[in-house]
Structure formats: structure tokens, C-alpha cells
C-alpha positions as CSV (number, residue, x, y, z in Angstrom):
1,M,66.6,20.6,133.9
2,T,69.1,17.5,134.9
3,T,69.3,14.8,132.3
4,S,72.5,12.2,131.5
5,Y,75.1,13.3,128.7
6,P,77.2,11.2,126.4
7,H,80.9,11.6,126.7
8,I,83.7,12.9,124.5
9,H,86.9,11.6,124.3
10,W,90.1,13.6,122.6
11,E,93.9,13.6,123.3
12,H,96.0,16.5,123.9
13,H,99.8,16.5,124.7
14,G,99.7,12.7,125.5
15,D,96.9,13.1,127.8
16,H,93.7,11.1,126.7
17,L,90.5,13.4,128.4
18,Q,87.0,13.7,128.1
19,S,84.0,15.5,129.6
20,L,80.2,15.3,129.3
21,W,79.2,16.2,125.8
22,Y,75.5,18.6,125.8
23,S,74.4,19.0,122.3
24,E,71.2,21.2,121.8
25,A,70.7,19.5,118.4
26,D,71.5,16.2,119.8
27,L,74.4,15.5,117.7
28,A,76.7,12.9,118.2
29,P,80.0,13.8,120.2
30,P,82.9,14.4,116.9
31,K,85.1,11.5,116.8
32,E,88.2,13.4,115.5
33,I,89.1,16.2,118.1
34,M,91.8,18.8,117.5
35,V,93.0,21.7,120.2
36,I,93.2,25.3,118.6
37,D,94.0,28.8,120.0
38,D,94.5,32.3,119.0
39,T,96.6,31.2,115.8
40,M,93.8,29.6,113.8
41,A,92.7,31.5,111.1
42,A,89.1,31.2,109.8
43,N,89.7,29.7,106.8
44,K,91.6,26.9,108.1
45,A,89.0,26.3,110.7
46,I,86.2,26.2,108.0
47,A,88.3,23.8,106.4
48,L,88.4,21.4,109.0
49,A,85.3,21.5,110.1
50,R,84.3,21.1,106.9
51,Q,85.8,17.7,107.4
52,G,84.4,16.9,110.3
53,V,86.9,17.7,112.6
54,G,86.3,19.4,115.8
55,L,88.0,22.0,117.2
56,L,88.6,22.7,121.0
57,W,89.0,26.2,121.5
58,S,92.2,26.8,123.8
59,G,92.6,30.5,123.6
60,D,91.8,33.5,124.7
61,F,87.9,33.3,125.4
62,Q,87.0,36.7,123.4
63,N,89.0,36.0,120.4
64,G,87.2,32.8,120.0
65,R,84.0,35.0,120.1
66,E,86.1,36.7,116.9
67,L,86.8,33.1,115.2
68,L,83.3,32.8,115.4
69,R,82.2,36.2,113.9
70,A,85.1,36.0,111.2
71,M,84.0,32.5,110.3
72,A,80.0,34.0,110.4
73,R,81.2,36.3,107.7
74,R,82.7,33.9,105.3
75,L,79.8,31.4,105.1
76,E,76.8,34.2,104.5
77,K,79.1,35.7,101.5
78,P,77.0,35.5,98.5
79,P,77.8,33.0,95.9
80,R,79.7,34.2,93.1
81,V,77.3,35.3,90.1
82,G,76.9,32.1,87.9
83,S,78.6,29.4,90.3
84,Q,74.8,28.1,91.3
85,K,72.1,26.9,89.2
86,K,69.5,29.1,89.4
87,L,66.3,27.3,91.3
88,D,63.0,28.5,90.2
89,D,60.7,26.4,91.9
90,P,59.8,27.3,95.8
91,A,60.2,24.4,97.4
92,E,63.5,24.1,95.8
93,I,64.2,27.4,96.9
94,F,63.5,26.1,100.7
95,A,65.1,23.1,100.2
96,F,68.3,24.5,99.4
97,H,68.1,27.4,102.0
98,R,67.6,24.8,104.7
99,Q,70.5,23.0,103.4
100,Q,72.5,26.0,103.7
101,Q,71.5,26.6,107.0
102,G,72.2,23.3,107.9
103,I,75.6,23.3,106.3
104,K,76.6,26.7,108.2
105,A,75.2,25.4,111.3
106,Q,77.5,22.3,111.0
107,V,80.6,24.2,110.4
108,M,79.8,26.9,112.8
109,G,79.2,24.1,115.7
110,S,82.7,22.7,115.2
111,I,84.2,25.2,117.0
112,L,84.0,23.8,121.0
113,I,84.4,25.0,124.4
114,A,85.1,23.3,127.5
115,L,83.2,24.0,131.1
116,T,84.3,22.9,134.7
117,K,81.6,20.9,136.9
118,D,80.6,24.2,138.1
119,F,80.4,26.0,134.5
120,V,83.5,27.8,134.9
121,I,85.9,28.8,131.4
122,E,89.0,27.7,132.2
123,L,90.7,30.6,129.7
124,R,91.9,34.0,129.1
125,R,88.9,36.6,129.3
126,G,86.5,33.9,130.1
127,Q,83.1,35.3,131.1
128,D,80.9,34.1,133.8
129,V,78.4,32.2,132.4
130,S,77.4,29.6,135.4
131,K,74.3,30.8,135.8
132,A,73.2,30.8,132.5
133,C,74.6,27.2,132.2
134,F,73.2,26.0,135.6
135,E,69.8,27.4,134.3
136,V,69.6,25.2,131.0
137,M,71.4,22.0,132.4
138,G,71.3,22.2,136.1
139,P,73.9,20.6,138.4
140,L,76.9,18.5,136.7
141,Q,79.2,16.0,138.5
142,E,82.2,16.4,135.5
143,S,83.0,19.0,133.1
144,I,81.7,19.1,130.1
145,V,82.1,20.4,126.3
146,M,79.6,21.8,124.0
147,P,79.9,24.2,120.5
148,F,81.0,27.5,121.3
149,K,78.0,29.3,119.2
150,Q,75.7,26.9,121.6
151,L,77.3,28.4,124.7
152,L,77.0,32.2,123.3
153,A,73.2,31.4,122.7
154,I,72.6,30.0,126.4
155,V,74.4,33.2,128.0
156,S,71.7,35.6,125.4
157,A,69.1,33.7,126.5
158,H,70.2,34.1,129.9
159,E,70.1,38.0,129.4
160,W,66.7,38.2,127.8
161,R,65.8,36.3,130.8
162,K,66.8,38.7,132.8
163,K,65.8,41.9,130.5
164,K,62.2,40.2,130.1
165,V,59.9,40.7,126.7
166,F,57.6,43.1,126.7
167,I,54.3,42.0,124.7
168,P,52.2,44.7,123.8
169,A,48.8,42.1,123.2
170,I,49.3,41.7,127.0
171,E,50.3,44.8,128.0
172,E,53.0,42.6,130.2
173,H,56.5,41.5,130.2
174,I,56.9,37.9,130.2
175,I,60.0,35.6,130.9
176,P,61.8,33.8,127.8
177,H,63.4,30.5,129.1
178,F,66.4,29.2,126.6
179,G,65.2,26.7,124.1
180,V,61.2,27.9,124.4
181,F,60.4,30.0,121.2
182,S,59.8,33.8,122.7
183,P,56.6,35.0,120.6
184,I,58.9,37.8,118.8
185,R,55.8,38.0,116.6
186,G,52.9,39.8,117.9
187,E,50.6,39.7,114.4
188,Y,49.0,36.5,115.7
189,L,48.6,37.9,119.2
190,D,46.9,41.0,118.0
191,I,44.2,38.8,116.2
192,V,43.7,36.6,119.7
193,K,43.0,39.6,121.4
194,Q,40.6,40.9,118.9
195,A,38.5,38.0,118.0
196,Q,35.1,37.7,119.3
197,L,34.6,34.7,122.4
198,P,32.5,32.2,121.4
199,K,28.7,32.6,123.8
200,Q,29.8,30.2,125.9
201,H,33.6,30.5,127.1
202,Q,33.7,29.0,130.7
203,I,37.0,26.5,129.5
204,A,39.5,27.0,127.1
205,F,42.6,25.1,125.9
206,D,45.9,26.8,124.8
207,I,47.4,23.7,123.1
208,G,51.6,23.8,122.8
209,T,51.6,26.8,125.3
210,G,55.1,27.6,125.1
211,T,56.0,30.8,127.6
212,G,52.1,30.8,128.1
213,V,51.4,33.8,126.7
214,L,48.6,32.8,124.5
215,A,46.9,31.2,127.9
216,I,47.5,34.8,129.7
217,L,45.7,36.2,126.9
218,L,42.6,34.1,127.0
219,A,42.9,34.6,130.8
220,K,43.2,38.5,130.5
221,R,40.3,38.1,128.7
222,G,38.1,36.8,131.1
223,I,37.9,32.9,130.3
224,P,37.7,31.8,134.2
225,K,39.6,28.6,133.2
226,V,42.5,28.0,131.3
227,I,44.4,24.6,130.6
228,G,47.5,25.0,128.5
229,T,49.2,22.0,127.3
230,D,52.7,21.3,126.1
231,L,55.1,17.9,125.6
232,D,58.1,20.3,126.5
233,P,58.8,20.2,130.0
234,R,61.2,23.8,129.2
235,A,58.0,24.9,128.0
236,I,56.0,23.7,131.0
237,A,58.6,25.5,133.2
238,C,58.4,28.8,131.3
239,A,54.6,29.3,131.4
240,K,54.9,28.4,135.1
241,E,56.8,30.8,136.1
242,N,55.1,33.7,133.8
243,I,51.8,32.5,134.8
244,T,53.1,32.7,138.3
245,A,55.1,36.2,138.0
246,L,51.6,37.4,136.4
247,G,49.3,36.3,139.2
248,F,47.1,33.6,137.1
249,Q,48.0,30.4,138.7
250,S,44.6,30.4,139.9
251,S,43.1,30.1,136.3
252,I,45.3,28.7,134.4
253,E,46.4,25.2,134.7
254,L,49.3,23.5,132.9
255,I,49.6,19.8,132.1
256,E,52.9,18.4,129.7
257,T,51.0,16.4,127.7
258,H,50.8,15.4,123.7
259,L,48.3,17.9,122.1
260,F,44.8,17.8,124.4
261,P,44.0,17.1,127.9
262,L,41.4,15.2,129.6
263,G,38.1,16.4,129.2
264,R,36.1,19.2,126.6
265,A,36.3,23.2,126.2
266,D,34.6,26.0,125.2
267,L,37.3,27.3,123.4
268,I,40.8,25.4,121.9
269,V,43.3,27.3,121.0
270,C,46.8,26.4,119.0
271,N,49.1,28.0,117.3
272,P,51.2,25.4,115.8
273,P,54.4,24.7,114.0
274,W,53.7,26.8,110.4
275,L,56.0,24.8,108.1
276,P,56.0,20.8,107.0
277,A,59.7,20.3,107.5
278,T,62.0,18.4,109.7
279,P,63.2,20.1,112.7
280,S,67.1,20.0,113.0
281,S,67.5,21.5,116.9
282,H,65.2,21.0,119.9
283,I,63.8,24.6,119.7
284,E,62.8,24.1,116.2
285,H,59.9,21.8,116.7
286,A,57.9,25.7,116.9
287,I,58.5,26.2,113.6
288,Y,58.6,23.0,111.9
289,D,55.9,20.1,111.9
290,P,57.2,17.2,109.8
291,N,54.1,15.7,107.2
292,S,52.1,18.6,108.7
293,Q,51.6,15.0,111.4
294,F,50.9,18.1,114.4
295,L,48.4,20.0,112.4
296,K,46.7,16.9,111.0
297,E,46.2,15.2,114.8
298,F,45.5,18.6,116.3
299,L,42.1,19.2,114.0
300,N,41.2,15.4,114.4
301,G,41.0,15.7,117.7
302,L,38.9,18.5,118.1
303,K,35.4,17.0,117.7
304,C,36.5,14.7,120.9
305,H,37.5,17.6,123.0
306,L,35.2,20.5,121.8
307,N,31.6,20.8,123.7
308,A,28.1,21.8,122.1
309,Q,28.8,25.0,120.1
310,G,32.2,25.3,121.1
311,Q,34.9,26.5,118.6
312,A,38.6,26.5,117.7
313,W,40.8,28.9,116.9
314,L,43.6,27.5,114.5
315,I,46.2,30.0,113.9
316,I,48.7,29.3,111.2
317,S,50.4,31.5,108.6
318,D,50.2,30.9,104.6
319,L,53.8,31.2,104.2
320,A,54.3,27.2,103.3
321,E,51.7,27.7,101.0
322,H,54.1,30.3,99.3
323,L,56.5,28.4,99.7
324,G,54.7,25.2,98.0
325,L,55.3,22.7,101.2
326,R,51.7,22.8,101.3
327,T,48.4,23.8,99.2
328,R,45.3,25.7,100.7
329,P,43.1,22.6,99.5
330,E,45.0,20.4,101.3
331,L,44.1,22.6,104.2
332,L,40.7,22.4,103.7
333,D,40.5,19.0,102.8
334,W,41.9,18.2,106.3
335,I,39.7,20.6,108.1
336,A,36.6,19.0,106.7
337,S,37.9,15.7,107.0
338,A,38.1,16.4,110.9
339,G,34.4,16.5,110.5
340,L,35.1,20.9,111.0
341,T,33.3,23.8,109.3
342,I,35.0,26.8,109.1
343,A,32.5,29.6,110.7
344,H,34.7,33.0,109.7
345,Q,38.7,34.3,109.6
346,I,40.4,36.8,110.7
347,H,43.7,37.7,108.4
348,I,46.7,40.0,109.4
349,K,49.7,41.1,107.3
350,A,52.8,39.9,108.9
351,K,55.5,42.2,109.8
352,H,58.6,41.1,111.3
353,P,61.6,42.1,109.6
354,K,61.9,39.7,107.3
355,T,59.2,40.3,105.2
356,R,61.1,43.4,104.0
357,D,63.9,42.5,103.4
358,D,65.0,41.7,99.9
359,S,68.2,39.9,100.5
360,D,66.6,37.4,102.1
361,P,66.5,34.0,100.1
362,L,63.2,33.3,101.1
363,Y,61.8,37.4,100.7
364,F,60.0,36.1,97.7
365,A,57.2,34.1,100.1
366,R,57.6,36.2,103.0
367,A,56.6,39.5,101.6
368,K,53.5,37.7,100.8
369,E,52.7,35.7,104.5
370,I,49.3,36.2,106.0
371,T,48.6,35.1,109.3
372,T,45.1,33.9,109.9
373,L,42.8,32.9,112.7
374,W,40.7,30.2,111.5
375,V,37.4,30.0,113.4
376,L,36.3,26.3,113.4
377,E,32.7,24.8,114.7
378,V,32.0,21.1,114.4
379,A,30.1,20.5,111.3
């Protein structure tokens, strides 16, 4: 994916230097840059990062990774007993958790690394990251600086892309891309697989297709024509690769658009972002939906896009309800206000590891989480 990037400037040994700047969270480049090396201690790095200083790593590459690990350990240490006010309100607990996540991300993101325009790391024991970076950023004309942790995420995504991810619901491997939310939680796919298709099911829309896994599942269930939509060009590219690799290009069409394509469908499926909160990075748009705007737009658009006797399958977790971010009456009111009725529901208990991790700050909510497929029809 080619794009334009701003520049980052710094001084080193009396020389004025500049490179392109890349931040997946669209953060502005730090105004103050300090070049650091293997002598930098984790505590000092954290203190400088909290002051807003960007720390450009110039030491051994593997030692830079160790510095990040040491910083993470310090930032993840639980606070001293009694040092923080005890919160009881679920929404306040969630807000505080998000705030702490943001602080940690800002601090960890302050350790920077430079690469040549060919994505070469000119450091001792520098890893070959050229292919991984090219997949995400395309060709460059200049050198580039980015958060070190972000580079490691790009490399990790590249490894997953090479290995592929097996999805039991479709009995196939999919190819995840960097920046596209991978369907690591299988329960929502399980309920889509077991739900009874409407009597008429010649065409289906998959709204917010992501990796394309839901569109593929619908095609495997025998729907002759599936149209997957997504506003993110990365998602469209990812879904296209998966659909082509699995041989569904004749039955699945992809359209880069917000929400609905033109026309009507017998079945419209959507697994929207589940939490009404503000995303802090590109990939978090798959998780957080400010003011439930996407969800409301989806519900309000269904009447105009469903065929007679058509169904909409809304797949959503009740985690937001347990966190005090949305109530069940609100959701029911949005459904009714959109001119829809609830034909029936399919429920499944969340099975991801955090539902069993009582050290997670949100365990009180995750342990009760239920994912529901709401079968909706026009009233």
C-alpha cells in the first residue's frame, strides 16, 4: 500500500538529519529526538518517553528488543496496594484501563528505529525486514523512521501471513494481513455456521468483510452470490487474496465502500465493532465504534437493502453491556427504531483466553461475555 508520509527531523553530532515518518496510529513525529544506544537503561528510557522525547535506537538490534521487553515488564507491574483509588463502576474501570493502555502505548512507541529506503536496518545484528515492510508500505524514495515496537508488529504479521491461520469453521487456512483484524475468536463463526439460512438465499452481503472469512463461510454454505464490503483498502486486499487462494472468486465480489453496496440481498451479515469507544490505531477500528455510530448506521440501512422475506444477521457480543458502555434496552430500541423485528437469536459463550484470566482488569466483564447472532427482519 503506497501512501505519503510526513518527515521527522533530528540533530546528531552536529548534523541535521531527516527521514520519512510512519505511525500506524497517525501520531505526529516527536518534536524532540535523542539518539540512544545499548547504554540506555529501561527506567531512564521510560522517564524520557513520558516527557515526550523520541528515542532513536542506534545500538545492537537485538539489544533494542531487550530494552522494549524490559520497559514492558516495568510498565506492566501492578501498582502498589493502596496507591490507586478503587473503582467500582464498570465504565470507569474500562476508561481507566483504556487510559493505562494509552500511556503504555505512548511510552513504548517512543523507542524509534530507522530503516533505509530499501528497508534495511543498519544496526548490529539487524534483522532482514525488507519483505515484511514492503508488504505494508510499498516502495519508498527515502529512509524511514518508525516506532521500534511497530516494526516488530509488522514482522510478526508477516510471519503469520507466511504460516497462515487455520479457521475450523471453514476448514481452511486464511492469510492474515498487517492492519486487518484476524478472526482469532472462532465462536462468532460457529454460530454463523449453524444458523438456518433464509428460504431465499441467492445473494448475501457481508458488511465489513475484513479477511473475507465470513464471505467465504457463506459461499461454502451454498449461497451463489456474496458481496463483501469494506472501507479499508487493506481489508479488501486481504479478502481478495484469501478468496482467490480458496477458489471463491467466481461467487464472491468485493467492493470498497462504507457499509452497503448498491441493491438488495436476501441475507445481510455484519460482525461490527463491539465496543462503543474511540480507537487509538488503525486496526482498533475493528474493535471500537465511537458512539455506536457504525452499528446504528447498519441497522438503519437494512430496510433499504433487504429483499422481501430477507434476513439480517447481526453478530455482536454483550461485553459492552457488562462494561456499562451500552444497555440492552438501547440496542433493542435501535433495532425497533430502524423498523426491524427480532425473529430469533443464537447465543454462544465467549471462549477466548481472557475469559479465564482473573488477572485481566476487565475479567469481571469478560467472564460473563456472550456472543449473539440476532436474526432481524423488516417489521
